[in-house]
Residue frames as qw, qx, qy, qz and C-alpha x, y, z in Angstrom:
[[0.932, 0.140, -0.049, 0.331, 27.75, 2.61, 8.95],
 [0.430, -0.800, 0.157, 0.388, 31.03, 3.88, 10.34],
 [0.358, 0.829, -0.391, -0.179, 33.90, 5.23, 8.27],
 [0.304, -0.477, 0.824, 0.024, 36.05, 2.33, 9.49],
 [0.674, 0.233, 0.695, -0.094, 33.60, -0.18, 8.07],
 [0.571, 0.789, 0.041, -0.223, 33.38, 1.76, 4.80],
 [0.092, 0.772, -0.610, -0.154, 37.16, 1.50, 4.44],
 [0.568, -0.202, 0.798, -0.017, 36.98, -2.28, 4.78],
 [0.196, 0.211, -0.707, -0.646, 35.25, -2.49, 1.43],
 [0.695, -0.029, -0.251, -0.673, 32.20, -4.27, 0.05],
 [0.655, 0.022, -0.756, 0.008, 33.22, -7.81, 1.04],
 [0.196, -0.014, -0.709, 0.677, 33.55, -6.90, 4.70],
 [0.419, 0.008, 0.144, -0.896, 30.24, -5.02, 4.63],
 [0.725, 0.006, -0.504, -0.469, 28.53, -8.02, 3.04],
 [0.516, -0.003, -0.806, 0.290, 29.99, -10.29, 5.73],
 [0.047, 0.023, 0.542, -0.839, 28.75, -8.01, 8.51],
 [0.586, 0.026, -0.102, -0.803, 25.29, -7.87, 6.96],
 [0.686, 0.016, -0.702, -0.187, 25.28, -11.66, 6.69],
 [0.308, -0.024, -0.776, 0.550, 26.15, -11.97, 10.38],
 [0.293, 0.041, 0.305, -0.905, 23.38, -9.53, 11.32],
 [0.683, 0.037, -0.366, -0.631, 20.88, -11.46, 9.20],
 [0.591, 0.018, -0.803, 0.080, 21.94, -14.77, 10.71],
 [0.080, -0.013, -0.676, 0.732, 21.43, -13.37, 14.19],
 [0.483, 0.135, 0.179, -0.847, 17.87, -12.34, 13.32],
 [0.001, 0.026, 0.980, 0.196, 16.43, -15.86, 12.92],
 [0.103, -0.619, -0.773, -0.098, 12.92, -14.74, 13.81],
 [0.070, -0.722, -0.136, -0.675, 11.03, -11.50, 14.38],
 [0.243, 0.033, -0.626, 0.741, 11.52, -9.84, 17.74],
 [0.312, -0.689, -0.629, -0.177, 8.24, -9.79, 19.66],
 [0.434, -0.569, -0.285, 0.638, 9.97, -7.50, 22.15],
 [0.176, -0.124, 0.261, 0.941, 10.72, -4.89, 19.47],
 [0.154, -0.435, -0.669, -0.583, 7.21, -5.16, 18.05],
 [0.441, -0.703, -0.556, -0.048, 5.59, -4.60, 21.45],
 [0.451, -0.152, -0.267, 0.838, 7.98, -1.93, 22.74],
 [0.008, 0.821, 0.403, -0.404, 6.43, 1.35, 23.90],
 [0.134, 0.819, -0.279, -0.483, 8.91, 3.19, 21.68],
 [0.903, 0.428, 0.024, 0.010, 9.75, 1.77, 18.24],
 [0.747, -0.298, 0.243, 0.542, 13.38, 0.79, 17.63],
 [0.022, 0.759, -0.240, -0.605, 15.59, 3.27, 15.83],
 [0.115, 0.407, -0.760, -0.494, 16.57, 0.78, 13.12],
 [0.812, 0.127, -0.212, -0.529, 14.37, -1.49, 11.05],
 [0.568, 0.291, -0.767, 0.071, 16.81, -4.38, 11.50],
 [0.147, -0.238, 0.735, -0.618, 15.99, -4.52, 15.21],
 [0.770, 0.039, 0.133, -0.622, 12.61, -6.03, 14.36],
 [0.353, -0.241, 0.897, 0.111, 14.24, -9.06, 12.72],
 [0.714, 0.454, 0.252, -0.469, 11.74, -9.18, 9.86],
 [0.714, 0.641, -0.251, -0.127, 14.34, -10.00, 7.18],
 [0.868, -0.257, 0.272, 0.328, 17.14, -12.50, 6.73],
 [0.461, 0.074, 0.329, 0.821, 18.35, -10.42, 3.77],
 [0.086, 0.691, 0.381, -0.609, 16.93, -6.93, 4.16],
 [0.113, 0.501, -0.364, -0.777, 18.05, -5.43, 0.86],
 [0.165, 0.012, -0.872, -0.461, 16.78, -8.44, -1.09],
 [0.600, -0.150, 0.104, -0.779, 13.60, -8.34, 1.03],
 [0.599, -0.007, -0.799, -0.052, 13.96, -11.98, 2.05],
 [0.571, -0.596, 0.098, -0.556, 11.81, -12.49, 5.16],
 [0.063, -0.328, 0.881, -0.334, 12.72, -14.49, 8.23],
 [0.258, -0.237, -0.933, -0.083, 10.74, -17.54, 9.26],
 [0.067, -0.572, -0.691, 0.436, 7.21, -16.63, 10.26],
 [0.152, 0.590, -0.023, -0.793, 7.08, -13.51, 8.06],
 [0.531, 0.365, 0.744, 0.181, 4.86, -14.22, 5.04],
 [0.030, -0.152, 0.346, 0.925, 4.81, -12.23, 1.77],
 [0.344, 0.594, 0.714, -0.139, 1.49, -11.18, 0.28],
 [0.099, -0.055, 0.378, 0.919, 0.13, -9.00, -2.51],
 [0.438, 0.507, 0.453, -0.589, -3.20, -7.29, -3.22],
 [0.569, 0.437, 0.618, 0.321, -4.78, -7.85, -6.62],
 [0.225, 0.814, 0.179, 0.505, -5.23, -4.09, -7.04],
 [0.602, -0.300, -0.302, 0.676, -2.74, -1.89, -5.23],
 [0.087, -0.935, -0.152, 0.309, -2.53, 1.72, -4.10],
 [0.618, 0.628, 0.009, 0.473, -0.55, 3.89, -6.53],
 [0.503, -0.792, 0.039, 0.344, 2.53, 5.41, -4.85],
 [0.113, 0.831, -0.389, -0.381, 4.36, 7.22, -7.65],
 [0.804, 0.434, -0.374, -0.159, 4.78, 3.88, -9.38],
 [0.192, -0.606, 0.740, -0.219, 6.98, 2.42, -6.63],
 [0.634, 0.024, -0.772, -0.049, 7.64, -1.29, -6.42],
 [0.540, -0.516, 0.328, -0.578, 6.19, -2.64, -3.18],
 [0.502, 0.098, -0.850, 0.128, 7.10, -5.64, -1.07],
 [0.581, -0.461, 0.100, -0.663, 4.51, -6.63, 1.53],
 [0.437, 0.074, -0.867, 0.229, 4.72, -9.01, 4.47],
 [0.639, -0.556, -0.057, -0.528, 2.60, -10.10, 7.42],
 [0.328, 0.194, -0.830, 0.406, 3.67, -11.49, 10.78],
 [0.699, -0.497, -0.119, -0.500, 1.33, -13.05, 13.32],
 [0.245, -0.547, 0.734, -0.320, 2.75, -14.36, 16.61],
 [0.352, 0.080, -0.928, -0.094, 2.99, -18.13, 16.89],
 [0.090, -0.310, -0.883, 0.342, -0.17, -19.69, 18.24],
 [0.235, 0.568, 0.337, -0.713, -2.36, -16.75, 17.22],
 [0.326, 0.335, 0.704, 0.535, -4.34, -15.96, 14.07],
 [0.183, 0.084, -0.086, -0.976, -6.08, -13.07, 12.38],
 [0.388, 0.408, 0.758, -0.331, -9.88, -13.25, 12.24],
 [0.196, 0.305, 0.669, 0.649, -11.63, -13.20, 8.87],
 [0.214, 0.572, 0.336, -0.717, -13.82, -10.15, 8.18],
 [0.587, 0.521, 0.598, 0.162, -15.93, -10.10, 5.03],
 [0.350, 0.863, 0.262, 0.254, -15.74, -6.46, 3.95],
 [0.137, -0.953, 0.255, -0.091, -12.93, -4.83, 5.95],
 [0.334, 0.564, -0.721, 0.225, -9.33, -5.61, 6.82],
 [0.746, -0.219, -0.624, 0.076, -8.88, -8.71, 8.95],
 [0.491, -0.807, 0.153, -0.291, -8.77, -8.34, 12.73],
 [0.643, 0.387, -0.570, 0.335, -5.20, -9.11, 13.77],
 [0.741, -0.571, -0.315, 0.162, -4.15, -10.27, 17.24],
 [0.267, -0.930, 0.251, 0.032, -1.89, -8.25, 19.51],
 [0.594, -0.469, 0.563, 0.330, 1.75, -8.67, 18.50],
 [0.709, 0.485, 0.449, 0.246, 1.06, -8.79, 14.75],
 [0.170, -0.608, 0.261, 0.730, 2.98, -6.72, 12.21],
 [0.661, 0.666, 0.333, 0.089, 2.34, -5.57, 8.65],
 [0.418, -0.530, 0.348, 0.650, 5.45, -4.57, 6.71],
 [0.620, 0.712, 0.314, 0.101, 5.58, -2.75, 3.36],
 [0.461, -0.439, 0.300, 0.711, 8.74, -1.62, 1.56],
 [0.479, 0.848, 0.153, -0.168, 8.79, 0.93, -1.28],
 [0.556, -0.367, 0.487, 0.564, 11.50, 0.84, -3.94],
 [0.545, 0.775, -0.053, -0.315, 12.45, 2.02, -7.42],
 [0.839, 0.047, 0.333, 0.427, 14.61, 0.21, -9.97],
 [0.224, -0.459, 0.307, 0.803, 17.10, 2.17, -12.02],
 [0.292, 0.170, -0.569, -0.750, 15.07, 1.15, -15.08],
 [0.676, 0.084, 0.456, -0.573, 11.48, -0.16, -15.00],
 [0.764, 0.401, -0.392, -0.318, 12.22, -2.20, -18.13],
 [0.624, 0.147, -0.721, 0.263, 14.41, -4.33, -15.83],
 [0.494, -0.692, 0.002, -0.526, 12.49, -4.04, -12.53],
 [0.916, -0.379, -0.098, 0.091, 14.52, -6.74, -10.75],
 [0.732, 0.174, -0.104, 0.650, 17.87, -5.05, -11.31],
 [0.277, 0.193, -0.183, 0.923, 19.55, -2.18, -9.42],
 [0.380, -0.709, -0.520, -0.286, 16.61, -1.75, -7.07],
 [0.163, 0.290, -0.405, 0.852, 16.86, 1.11, -4.58],
 [0.361, -0.591, -0.707, 0.139, 14.83, 0.77, -1.39],
 [0.004, -0.588, -0.007, -0.809, 13.38, 4.11, -0.24],
 [0.384, -0.360, 0.452, -0.720, 11.31, 3.36, 2.84],
 [0.395, -0.195, -0.897, -0.039, 9.70, 0.56, 4.82],
 [0.455, -0.393, 0.123, -0.789, 6.49, 1.17, 6.74],
 [0.297, -0.092, -0.929, 0.200, 5.48, -1.02, 9.63],
 [0.561, -0.449, -0.067, -0.692, 2.14, -1.32, 11.39],
 [0.263, 0.124, -0.873, 0.392, 2.30, -2.93, 14.82],
 [0.581, -0.519, -0.435, -0.451, -0.73, -4.25, 16.72],
 [0.115, 0.219, -0.670, 0.700, -0.51, -3.25, 20.39],
 [0.078, -0.405, -0.844, 0.342, -3.01, -3.74, 23.19],
 [0.120, 0.633, 0.330, -0.690, -4.40, -0.23, 22.65],
 [0.603, 0.742, 0.163, -0.245, -4.55, -0.44, 18.85],
 [0.812, 0.379, 0.145, 0.420, -2.29, -0.09, 15.83],
 [0.273, -0.788, 0.204, 0.512, 0.93, 1.90, 15.69],
 [0.742, 0.606, 0.190, 0.216, 2.31, 3.03, 12.32],
 [0.387, -0.749, 0.295, 0.449, 5.94, 3.99, 11.64],
 [0.710, 0.699, -0.064, 0.060, 8.07, 4.84, 8.59],
 [0.679, -0.496, 0.348, 0.414, 11.74, 3.85, 8.22],
 [0.446, 0.853, -0.203, -0.182, 14.03, 5.56, 5.67],
 [0.947, 0.053, 0.090, 0.305, 16.70, 3.43, 3.98],
 [0.339, -0.762, 0.283, 0.474, 20.30, 4.62, 4.11],
 [0.414, 0.733, -0.401, -0.360, 22.53, 5.23, 1.11],
 [0.049, -0.411, 0.908, 0.067, 24.35, 1.93, 1.67],
 [0.751, -0.045, -0.390, -0.531, 21.03, 0.08, 1.56],
 [0.371, 0.138, -0.863, 0.314, 22.06, -1.83, 4.66],
 [0.161, -0.441, -0.762, 0.447, 19.34, -0.62, 7.06],
 [0.085, -0.653, -0.374, -0.654, 16.52, 1.86, 7.50],
 [0.210, -0.069, -0.529, 0.819, 16.12, 4.46, 10.25],
 [0.036, -0.697, -0.687, 0.203, 12.94, 5.62, 11.96],
 [0.123, 0.150, 0.169, 0.966, 11.65, 8.93, 10.54],
 [0.024, 0.579, 0.710, -0.401, 8.75, 10.22, 12.62],
 [0.123, 0.674, 0.054, -0.726, 8.78, 13.59, 10.83],
 [0.751, 0.596, 0.283, -0.016, 8.88, 11.99, 7.36],
 [0.422, -0.449, 0.449, 0.647, 11.36, 12.83, 4.61],
 [0.600, 0.733, -0.033, -0.320, 11.75, 13.95, 0.99],
 [0.635, -0.258, 0.625, 0.375, 13.80, 11.77, -1.36],
 [0.396, 0.632, -0.347, -0.570, 14.84, 12.62, -4.91],
 [0.750, 0.082, 0.655, 0.045, 14.17, 9.74, -7.27],
 [0.354, 0.607, -0.452, -0.549, 15.49, 9.32, -10.82],
 [0.616, 0.023, 0.787, 0.032, 14.54, 6.30, -12.89],
 [0.202, 0.191, -0.629, -0.727, 13.56, 5.25, -16.41],
 [0.680, 0.133, 0.381, -0.612, 9.95, 4.28, -17.07],
 [0.731, 0.142, 0.668, 0.020, 8.59, 1.33, -19.05],
 [0.617, 0.763, 0.193, 0.010, 8.68, 3.31, -22.29],
 [0.749, 0.153, 0.017, 0.645, 12.34, 4.22, -21.84],
 [0.058, 0.822, 0.054, 0.564, 11.75, 7.82, -20.80],
 [0.378, 0.074, -0.573, 0.724, 13.75, 9.33, -17.89],
 [0.434, -0.743, -0.392, -0.326, 11.64, 10.27, -14.87],
 [0.363, 0.102, -0.506, 0.776, 12.70, 12.49, -11.96],
 [0.427, -0.681, -0.271, -0.530, 10.59, 13.59, -8.99],
 [0.047, -0.394, 0.652, -0.646, 10.62, 14.03, -5.23],
 [0.603, -0.296, -0.729, -0.131, 9.18, 11.13, -3.29],
 [0.339, -0.566, 0.287, -0.694, 7.55, 11.84, 0.09],
 [0.424, -0.117, -0.854, 0.277, 7.99, 9.55, 3.09],
 [0.387, -0.708, -0.346, -0.478, 4.92, 10.29, 5.26],
 [0.022, -0.382, 0.592, -0.709, 5.16, 11.74, 8.72],
 [0.009, 0.148, 0.915, -0.375, 3.32, 10.25, 11.67],
 [0.372, 0.412, 0.377, -0.742, 0.21, 12.40, 11.23],
 [0.486, 0.378, -0.469, -0.632, -0.02, 11.63, 7.51],
 [0.205, 0.039, -0.978, -0.025, -0.01, 7.92, 8.30],
 [0.167, 0.337, 0.736, -0.563, -2.97, 8.53, 10.61],
 [0.375, 0.403, -0.059, -0.833, -4.74, 10.56, 7.93],
 [0.524, 0.229, -0.651, -0.499, -5.01, 7.63, 5.54],
 [0.397, -0.017, -0.913, 0.093, -5.32, 4.79, 8.05],
 [0.207, 0.041, 0.561, -0.800, -8.05, 6.32, 10.21],
 [0.391, -0.291, -0.721, -0.493, -11.43, 4.64, 10.31],
 [0.572, -0.666, -0.396, -0.269, -14.13, 5.67, 12.79],
 [0.344, -0.870, 0.245, -0.255, -11.46, 7.31, 14.95],
 [0.801, -0.405, 0.421, 0.133, -9.09, 4.34, 15.03],
 [0.160, 0.645, -0.657, -0.355, -5.92, 3.48, 13.09],
 [0.874, 0.106, 0.446, -0.162, -6.51, 0.38, 10.96],
 [0.379, -0.195, 0.715, 0.554, -4.75, -1.53, 8.16],
 [0.513, 0.516, -0.065, -0.683, -5.99, -1.00, 4.61],
 [0.333, 0.448, -0.725, -0.403, -4.49, -3.74, 2.45],
 [0.033, 0.068, -0.996, 0.037, -5.31, -7.15, 3.95],
 [0.626, 0.178, 0.253, -0.716, -8.94, -7.48, 2.85],
 [0.662, 0.084, 0.744, -0.003, -10.41, -10.75, 1.65],
 [0.639, 0.706, 0.277, -0.130, -11.64, -9.41, -1.68],
 [0.297, 0.885, -0.352, -0.070, -8.19, -8.09, -2.58],
 [0.240, -0.530, 0.813, -0.002, -6.27, -11.21, -1.50],
 [0.784, 0.166, 0.544, -0.247, -8.60, -13.75, -3.08],
 [0.718, 0.643, -0.233, -0.134, -6.34, -14.80, -5.94],
 [0.959, -0.033, -0.022, 0.281, -3.33, -17.01, -6.61],
 [0.093, -0.926, 0.364, 0.018, 0.08, -15.78, -5.41],
 [0.810, 0.378, -0.412, 0.178, 3.43, -17.28, -6.38],
 [0.625, -0.719, 0.296, -0.065, 5.07, -18.52, -3.16],
 [0.036, -0.644, 0.753, 0.130, 8.54, -20.08, -3.01],
 [0.357, -0.063, 0.932, -0.023, 6.98, -23.57, -2.97],
 [0.106, 0.318, 0.818, 0.467, 4.48, -22.85, -5.74],
 [0.248, -0.288, -0.187, -0.906, 1.28, -20.92, -6.47],
 [0.202, -0.412, -0.853, 0.248, -1.60, -20.87, -4.00],
 [0.201, -0.779, -0.353, -0.478, -4.67, -18.81, -3.23],
 [0.158, 0.439, -0.468, 0.751, -3.55, -16.36, -0.56],
 [0.617, -0.409, 0.160, -0.653, -6.59, -16.80, 1.68],
 [0.971, -0.093, -0.197, -0.094, -6.21, -20.58, 1.67],
 [0.638, 0.341, -0.452, 0.521, -2.47, -20.25, 2.24],
 [0.153, -0.501, 0.390, -0.758, -3.02, -17.98, 5.25],
 [0.830, -0.307, 0.040, -0.463, -5.53, -20.47, 6.66],
 [0.948, 0.075, -0.281, 0.127, -3.23, -23.47, 6.17],
 [0.467, 0.403, -0.436, 0.655, -0.30, -21.54, 7.70],
 [0.450, -0.527, -0.613, 0.381, -2.39, -20.76, 10.79],
 [0.184, 0.010, -0.043, 0.982, -2.43, -17.01, 10.05],
 [0.399, -0.088, -0.164, -0.898, -6.18, -16.73, 9.46],
 [0.082, 0.230, 0.941, -0.236, -9.24, -18.23, 11.11],
 [0.351, 0.540, 0.479, -0.597, -12.93, -18.06, 10.26],
 [0.131, 0.286, -0.593, -0.741, -12.48, -18.33, 6.49],
 [0.723, 0.236, 0.346, -0.549, -15.90, -19.25, 5.06],
 [0.209, -0.086, 0.893, 0.390, -16.50, -22.12, 2.68],
 [0.823, 0.210, 0.248, 0.466, -16.81, -22.45, -0.21],
 [0.385, -0.309, 0.141, 0.858, -14.23, -20.00, -1.53],
 [0.115, 0.417, 0.573, 0.696, -16.66, -18.96, -4.25],
 [0.264, -0.814, -0.516, 0.021, -18.72, -17.26, -1.52],
 [0.422, -0.614, -0.023, 0.667, -15.91, -14.76, -0.97],
 [0.390, 0.908, 0.091, -0.124, -15.90, -11.63, -3.10],
 [0.690, -0.166, 0.310, 0.633, -12.89, -10.95, -5.33],
 [0.237, 0.883, -0.040, -0.403, -11.77, -7.78, -7.06],
 [0.846, 0.444, 0.088, 0.281, -9.87, -7.94, -10.36],
 [0.512, -0.290, 0.166, 0.791, -6.44, -6.60, -11.13],
 [0.270, 0.810, 0.210, -0.477, -7.39, -3.18, -12.48],
 [0.017, 0.604, -0.571, -0.556, -4.75, -3.56, -15.20],
 [0.372, 0.094, 0.908, 0.168, -6.41, -6.72, -16.60],
 [0.297, 0.241, -0.277, -0.882, -8.03, -5.52, -19.82],
 [0.334, -0.140, -0.870, -0.335, -9.98, -8.78, -20.13],
 [0.119, -0.392, -0.769, 0.491, -11.90, -7.98, -16.93],
 [0.020, 0.815, 0.554, 0.168, -15.13, -5.97, -16.76],
 [0.291, 0.479, -0.073, 0.825, -14.34, -2.25, -16.99],
 [0.474, -0.712, -0.076, -0.512, -16.75, -1.34, -14.18],
 [0.885, -0.429, -0.115, 0.138, -15.10, -3.86, -11.85],
 [0.694, 0.187, -0.096, 0.688, -11.61, -2.63, -12.81],
 [0.036, 0.607, -0.023, 0.794, -12.47, 1.03, -12.19],
 [0.649, -0.656, -0.091, -0.376, -14.31, 0.29, -8.95],
 [0.893, -0.225, -0.178, 0.348, -11.39, -1.81, -7.69],
 [0.487, 0.324, -0.116, 0.803, -8.98, 1.07, -8.34],
 [0.243, -0.645, -0.023, -0.725, -11.25, 3.61, -6.63],
 [0.818, -0.518, -0.219, -0.117, -11.81, 1.29, -3.68],
 [0.827, -0.166, -0.151, 0.516, -8.08, 0.95, -3.02],
 [0.440, 0.242, 0.002, 0.865, -6.90, 4.45, -3.94],
 [0.149, -0.433, -0.083, -0.885, -9.76, 6.61, -2.70],
 [0.635, -0.504, -0.442, -0.384, -12.17, 4.78, -0.40],
 [0.569, -0.207, -0.560, 0.565, -9.94, 4.82, 2.69],
 [0.025, -0.143, -0.227, 0.963, -11.07, 8.48, 2.93],
 [0.452, 0.020, -0.258, -0.854, -14.17, 8.56, 0.75],
 [0.429, -0.271, -0.858, -0.081, -16.46, 6.35, 2.78],
 [0.448, -0.728, -0.315, -0.412, -19.11, 6.94, 5.40],
 [0.743, -0.629, -0.108, 0.202, -16.71, 6.28, 8.30],
 [0.731, 0.138, 0.046, 0.667, -13.69, 7.96, 6.69],
 [0.303, -0.415, -0.101, 0.852, -11.99, 11.37, 6.93],
 [0.080, 0.046, -0.393, -0.915, -13.78, 12.59, 3.77],
 [0.056, 0.450, 0.888, -0.076, -17.26, 11.48, 4.86],
 [0.118, 0.665, 0.320, -0.665, -18.52, 15.08, 4.82],
 [0.057, 0.295, -0.550, -0.779, -17.99, 15.17, 1.05],
 [0.731, 0.287, 0.329, -0.524, -20.89, 12.79, 0.53],
 [0.648, 0.528, -0.493, -0.241, -18.77, 10.94, -2.06],
 [0.710, -0.358, 0.588, -0.148, -18.34, 7.27, -1.19],
 [0.536, 0.583, -0.537, -0.289, -16.10, 5.15, -3.39],
 [0.487, -0.303, 0.804, -0.157, -16.04, 1.79, -1.61],
 [0.022, 0.107, -0.916, -0.387, -16.28, -1.41, -3.65],
 [0.045, 0.402, 0.912, -0.062, -19.84, -2.24, -2.56],
 [0.174, 0.474, 0.219, -0.835, -21.37, 1.21, -3.13],
 [0.519, 0.567, 0.636, 0.069, -24.25, 1.17, -5.63],
 [0.296, 0.167, 0.343, 0.876, -23.87, 3.29, -8.75],
 [0.119, -0.835, -0.517, -0.147, -25.76, 6.48, -7.98],
 [0.019, -0.929, 0.052, -0.367, -25.35, 9.89, -6.33],
 [0.682, -0.689, 0.236, 0.065, -23.32, 8.56, -3.37],
 [0.810, 0.001, 0.338, 0.479, -20.79, 7.20, -5.89],
 [0.208, -0.448, 0.204, 0.845, -20.72, 10.64, -7.48],
 [0.200, 0.328, 0.736, 0.557, -23.03, 10.08, -10.44],
 [0.091, -0.686, -0.388, -0.609, -24.88, 13.36, -11.11],
 [0.546, -0.682, -0.363, 0.326, -23.78, 14.49, -7.64],
 [0.175, 0.879, -0.091, 0.434, -22.82, 18.13, -7.11],
 [0.549, 0.139, -0.549, 0.615, -19.78, 18.75, -4.86],
 [0.425, -0.717, -0.478, 0.278, -20.37, 19.85, -1.28],
 [0.211, -0.820, 0.074, 0.527, -17.85, 22.68, -1.70],
 [0.700, 0.617, 0.202, 0.298, -17.06, 24.02, -5.16],
 [0.267, -0.855, 0.257, 0.364, -13.62, 25.60, -5.51],
 [0.235, 0.681, -0.606, -0.337, -10.48, 25.17, -7.56],
 [0.340, -0.179, 0.923, -0.017, -10.75, 21.43, -6.96],
 [0.636, 0.471, 0.534, -0.298, -13.88, 21.30, -9.12],
 [0.353, -0.084, 0.599, 0.714, -12.11, 22.63, -12.22],
 [0.330, 0.217, -0.145, -0.907, -15.31, 24.46, -13.07],
 [0.352, -0.104, -0.862, -0.349, -17.16, 21.16, -13.50],
 [0.535, -0.355, 0.016, -0.766, -20.63, 20.70, -12.02],
 [0.929, -0.225, -0.034, -0.291, -20.74, 17.02, -11.07],
 [0.532, -0.536, 0.653, 0.059, -18.39, 14.57, -9.36],
 [0.333, -0.013, 0.855, 0.396, -19.23, 12.16, -12.18],
 [0.548, 0.474, 0.009, -0.689, -21.15, 13.21, -15.27],
 [0.753, 0.092, 0.647, 0.072, -21.97, 9.96, -17.10],
 [0.689, 0.572, 0.353, 0.271, -20.45, 9.81, -20.56],
 [0.242, 0.907, -0.053, 0.341, -18.42, 12.99, -19.96],
 [0.775, -0.265, -0.217, 0.531, -15.00, 12.55, -18.33],
 [0.327, 0.288, 0.000, 0.900, -14.14, 16.14, -19.33],
 [0.354, -0.581, -0.132, -0.721, -17.15, 17.26, -17.35],
 [0.824, -0.444, -0.352, -0.017, -16.43, 15.11, -14.27],
 [0.256, -0.864, 0.362, -0.241, -14.62, 16.41, -11.19],
 [0.889, -0.306, 0.332, 0.070, -13.35, 12.91, -10.37],
 [0.819, 0.387, 0.149, 0.397, -11.37, 12.75, -13.62],
 [0.175, 0.892, -0.129, 0.397, -10.07, 16.29, -13.20],
 [0.480, -0.768, 0.372, -0.204, -8.68, 15.60, -9.73],
 [0.922, -0.132, 0.326, 0.158, -7.21, 12.17, -10.51],
 [0.722, 0.533, 0.128, 0.423, -5.39, 13.62, -13.54],
 [0.006, 0.939, -0.158, 0.306, -3.97, 16.61, -11.64],
 [0.751, -0.053, -0.392, 0.529, -0.64, 16.79, -9.82],
 [0.032, 0.577, -0.127, 0.806, -1.33, 20.23, -8.34],
 [0.223, -0.178, -0.763, 0.580, -1.47, 20.33, -4.51],
 [0.268, 0.281, 0.356, -0.850, -4.94, 21.22, -3.32],
 [0.656, 0.309, -0.233, -0.648, -6.50, 19.76, -6.45],
 [0.480, 0.265, -0.820, -0.161, -5.05, 16.30, -6.99],
 [0.782, -0.269, 0.365, -0.427, -6.63, 13.21, -5.54],
 [0.661, -0.617, -0.359, 0.232, -5.51, 11.21, -3.72],
 [0.005, 0.968, -0.115, 0.222, -3.98, 14.25, -2.05],
 [0.433, -0.699, 0.569, -0.015, -1.27, 12.28, -0.22],
 [0.785, -0.134, 0.597, 0.098, 1.17, 9.60, -1.31],
 [0.692, 0.401, 0.434, 0.414, 1.92, 10.77, -4.82],
 [0.095, -0.640, 0.161, 0.745, 3.71, 13.46, -6.79],
 [0.021, 0.164, -0.737, -0.656, 3.02, 11.87, -10.20],
 [0.710, 0.164, 0.000, -0.685, -0.14, 11.12, -12.15],
 [0.522, -0.013, 0.852, 0.028, -1.17, 7.49, -12.49],
 [0.307, 0.364, -0.396, -0.785, -1.64, 7.91, -16.23],
 [0.234, -0.047, -0.929, -0.285, -2.81, 4.34, -16.90],
 [0.034, -0.453, -0.803, 0.387, -5.44, 4.56, -14.16],
 [0.185, 0.493, 0.093, -0.845, -6.52, 7.99, -15.37],
 [0.300, 0.190, -0.663, -0.660, -7.07, 6.52, -18.84],
 [0.177, -0.248, -0.952, 0.014, -9.09, 3.66, -17.33],
 [0.042, 0.514, 0.587, -0.624, -11.30, 6.07, -15.38],
 [0.258, 0.383, -0.247, -0.852, -11.90, 8.14, -18.51],
 [0.307, 0.006, -0.846, -0.436, -13.01, 5.01, -20.35],
 [0.130, -0.352, -0.879, 0.294, -15.22, 4.00, -17.40],
 [0.147, 0.504, 0.329, -0.785, -16.94, 7.38, -17.06],
 [0.281, 0.282, -0.503, -0.767, -17.44, 7.44, -20.84],
 [0.259, -0.108, -0.934, -0.223, -19.21, 4.06, -20.56],
 [0.043, 0.361, 0.732, -0.576, -21.69, 5.24, -17.92],
 [0.134, -0.353, -0.530, -0.760, -25.17, 6.19, -19.00]]
């Protein structure tokens, strides 16, 4: 934003933003398919009101039942599939999206988590774009005015200060990933792939503007998804890991699947660890139960097994999830803080194992 515009005041800025939003009536397929990504997020045309995260026509919000922890950030997720095309249903992995599709995820923090809808500061928006030769992933950093976000290939560090749900002040440095870090988490069998849009994590009711609906059925009816099997009861579903009424094993496994299994799986970057934390993995050595680590170092905390049933204080998994020390903490990217609620859940889960 220029100094001249700043001097015009908030009303003029709001008017200019309104004009920009009005001009972006639909996503730009040209921007999505460009060899080089646009410098500004607004050039994609994903939002009619970017700061409020109001999508343009054809851009559909969605939410996983259990989400990846990213320092506690609020997240706003959207999918775009070109008109006349549809994603293909896959039972156990992310859906197969057609060329020209986009997945959009914004990260934000409110001034006070006790009022999460007020004074929300957008930090970054990540976009994944499906090209002919595969997926491209880019991070955009929001400006101070919260009017637009700029491409940051090298990533960025952002100081965040907020108040948590208990009323305590929290300050930390949030990391916007660089291009290689995006690849590190989204790599599967040598290719960049989406992580979030999996049937088991979308198979629940979401509150759309026109009312609640199962997300998978909504995607099908909107023409975004084809090949959805019937009946719906045949499709697996993970719980919200925060739902204390759900089975503790399912809650813990859902959290591990989303937060750890993008690396800790047979086709993932951490396959050489022999620790596989995907949702469908049977409870046993591959899941870490009575499994010794491949390489014992400071990351083991002096503990002998990845998971020692009944003993969270003797389990490497608990030690690494509870740490915030680089080189020890897991997941190793995407957080500077401990997910204390999840750590407590995993302690309870390991304690329940026999």
